[in-house]
N, C-alpha and C positions, 0 to 999 in steps of 0.2 A: 681629753676627755669634756664631754659635755654635761649639761643638767644642774643637780644644783651647784658643784663646782666647778670652775674652769682651771686647769693644772697645767701649767707650761716650765718648761725647763730653758735654759738660757746657760749650758755649760754647767759648772757646778752648781748654781742657782735654782732651786725649785720655787716658782711663785703659785701658792695657792690663793682663789677669788672665790668668796662665797657670792653665788650669784642666784637670790632666790626673791624675786620683788614682792613686795615692796619694802622691806625690811630686813633682807637677809636674815630672819629668824630661821633657828636652826631645831627640825625636829629629830627624832629618832635615827630615820634612815639617812639624813643629814650626817648626823655624829657619827654612826658607824663609818659611813663613807671617809671622812675627815680621818678618823681614827686607823683608817685603812691605808688611805692617801699617806698618811706621818709614817706610818710604819714602812711601808716602804721607802719612802725618804731615808728614815733611821737607816735600813739594812742595803742601801743601794751607795757601795763604796765610790762612788762617782759625784754623790750629790754631797755637798759643802754646806750649805745654807738654806733656810728654807725662809721664804718671806709671807705671809697670811694678810690679805686683805679683804676688802669686800668690794662688790660692783654697786657703781654708781658713787655720788658725793653726800647722799643722806645719810646711809649708814654703814657703819662696819658691820656692826649686827644687834638685832635685837633683841639677843639672846634667846630662850624658850620658846618653840613656835606655840602662841597663846592659842591658835586657831587649830593647830592638832591637837593641843590637850580638849578644845571645846569639843574635837569630834570623838575623843575617847581615849587619845594616847596619856597614860599615867606617867606620872613623875618619877616613877623607878623603872621606868623601860630600860631596854638594853639599849644602851647608848654607844655600845662596840669597846673596842680594846682599850680605847685610851679614853673614856671616860667621855662626859659631854664637852662636846667640841673637838674631840679628837687628841688633844697634847696634854689635857691636864693630867692623867694618871699614865702616860703612854710608860711603858718600862722599857727602860735604857735609852732613851732620847736624849744622847750626849751630842747632836749639834743644835747649832742655834737657829731658834724661829726668831723672825724679825717680824713684829706686829706693825704693819702702815694701816694705821686708823684713818679712815678716811670719811667719818662722818661719826653718826651716834654711836657708842659703844656702850648699851643698856644691859644691866641686870646682867645674865649669862653674855653676852657681847664683852661687858665690863669684863668681867671674871676671863673670858679668854683670852683678854691683852693681856690682864695680870699673868697668865700663864706664858707668853711669850718674855723672851731673854732679855730683849730689844726693842723700844717702840718710837715709831716715828709718826707722828700725827698731824692731819691738817691742821691749818690755824683755826676754824672752823671746827673742829671736831670736839664733843661732850663726852663726858664720863658721868652714869647715873646709875644709882642703886635706889630703883625705889620699892623695893620689896613689902620693907615694913609698912607701906602705905594699904598693901592689899592682905596683910596679914601673915606672910610669912618671912623669912631670912633668907638671903643671898650666902649657900651656905658655902661656897668655894670662895667668895670674897669674904667672908667673916672669918676663914681660917687664914687667906692667903695676905689681906692687905693691912693687919696689924704687922704683920712679919716685913712689909715694903714701906712703912711709915711711923712716925711716932705715934703712938696709942690714939694720943686726942683725936690727932688729925681723921685717921683712919675710923674711928668710933662715931664720930661727927658724920661721915659719909654713910657709912651704915645705918645709925639709928636716923638720921633727917634726910634722906633722899636729896640731898641738894646737888644739882649737878655742879660738874667738875669741869671748866674749861680748859682748854687744851694747854692754854698759857700757864694757868696756875697746876695743872698736872705736871709741866715741865719743872718749875718752880720747887714742885714736894718732890721731886726725884722719880716721878711714876713715868715720863718718858724722856727720851734722851732727847730728841729734836723735835720743835716746830717749824712747819715750812707751809707755803703756799699750798693749794690743793695740787695744781697742776704738778709742781713739784715733788708730790708726795715719793710715788713707785721711784723714780729718778734719786731722791735721795736716800730711800730704803737697798737699792742697789749699789751706792756707792757705801752703804755701812757693811753689806754684802761681802764684797770686792777687797775691802779693808781687811775682814775678818778670814778671807780665803789666804790674804798673804801670809797667816800665819801656818804651822804645820799642821795637818789633822789631828794627830794622836794629842798634841797641847791643847789646842782649843777642846779638845773632848775631855782631856782632862781636867782643863779650867771646869767647864760645868758639871763632872762628875763628882769635883771636887766641892765648888761652892753650894752643891745642891745635897751631897751628904753630909756634910758639916753645919748645914745653916742651923738647926737647932742645939748643936753641942757645944759644949764648953770648951775654950780657946785649948784649955790640956787633952782632952779629950780628942779633939778635933788633929793636935799635933801626933799624937798616939798610934791615931787612924793612917794618918800619912807613914809612919816610919815601921807600922807594920805590914805594909804593902799589900794591904786586903783589896785596895780599889782596882778593879783589871784594867782601867784607861790609864789612870796615874802608873802602873807597874807598867805599863806595857810603853808609854811615853819615856820612863827611866830607862828603859831597854834599847830605846829606838837608836838609829844611827843618829837622828836628830839631835836628840839629848845628847850624844857623847860627841860628838863633831861639833853642833853647831855653836855653841860657845866662845869658839875658837876662831871659827871662820868670822863668826859676827863681829869679835874683838878686832881680827886684822882688817877688815872692812870699815869698822867705824870710829875705830880709836882717832886715826888721824885728824877726822872731821873735829871730834872732843877735844884731842890738846889743841887745837888752832883757835879753839874759844878763848 
């Protein structure tokens, strides 16, 4: 696929590159295309993990395309099945998406990184929410960031528009790994292959349970698991892996554990 996205598959790993010079900004058409791409990823059983990155080394994404806005594109345009950026509100996306942040993640670009399950960042990458300086707020970040960081940290970034360096983002827990730019996609692929070693139903169940119970009290979360109403969790419990896997794992691993 060519155009604003470059999409390639290497076995079970799908790589999606936003390629819109100069800043990989996202207009409504690109957002719809991202949603369609991730919906196909969601629905293709051969694909297990997606990597999302930007072209070049300057910008992961500058977020909403201000040039498109100046040309008349409304803020409430149709951004597609997944909402702005394609994954923020895509229903049933219980496959992991790794953000490979190759440069500046600004505004909606920062929000897009927040929507990824795991993030690898280049050492020069920076995360920035400048919205209050132009009289608006970063809607998705205002909802998501306080769930990912201590409230004081999140509110600082939202109110001040301070740029967050990759190393600091890693220290705060927003980023899993910081690597040199030339190692970014290789590190994301290592992470993807590590995930693929797990059983598909178990990986889907982890994401489903974590997302569904995020805002619940612990007792309510346990109750949700006990009533087996989450489809991926229920399917995992009835799978051959869940029935036979623990015994096979113990037989393989216990001699190693006992020798320590």
